[in-house]
Residue, then its C-alpha position, 0 to 999 in steps of 0.5 A: m816292134k823295132k822301136t821297142l827292141v831300141a827301147l829296151v836296149l837303150g834302157t838296159m844300157l842306161a841301167g848298166s851305165l847307172c850301176a857302173a857308175e855306182n860301183k866306180d866310187p868307193r865312197l858310196e859303198l863305203m857310206k852304204d856299209m856305214r848305214t848298215m852298221m848303224d842298222a846292225m847296232e840297232q838290231i842288236q839293241r832291240g834283240g837285247l831288249y827284247s831278249s832275242t838272241d837269234e836277232m843279236k846274233a843276226g845283228v852281230k853277223k850284219l855287223q861283221g860282214t861290213l868291217k872289211s870295209l873299215e880295213s880296205e884302202e878304199v876307206k881312205s876316200i872318206l877319211p880327213k886327208d889331214q889327219v895322217y893317223a886316221y886309216k891305221f885308227a880305222q883298221k885298229t877300230a875295226q879290229m876292235l868292232h870284230m873282237y867285241s862282236d866275237d866275244m858277244i856271240t860267245s856270251i850269248e851262246a853261253g846264257r850270259m846276256d849281261n856280258a853280252l850287252d856289256d859287249y854291245t856297249q863297248l861296240l857302241k864305244q868303238c863307234t862314237s870314238c871313231h866318229i869323235r876322232i875322225r869326224n871332229w865332233 
């Protein structure tokens, strides 16, 4: 009984320390958000191709949920140190992503799928623009 209790306590402490270590590194959270952004863009595209406005809206909601990380101070931890403009550029990109995604929702609700897909194109351009400039691709 004591061995089981000790093993349970040690296991809980180890799991807690792993979670704490994960939460201390903002880079891990930011990279997770980047993957979520990519998943959201795929979901929007899939919804557009299959005429599923609900799936497109869900993708937009998922995308908008990650934009706070681009606007935060923590984003500086993944940006190149030698590019002074990188932080302001990331913030501007987040603003543009928010604007185009809001416009996409408006277009979907108005039944203008051609405009919604144009907004998707603009979202994708913002993503690639940021990756080209900041990641030096």
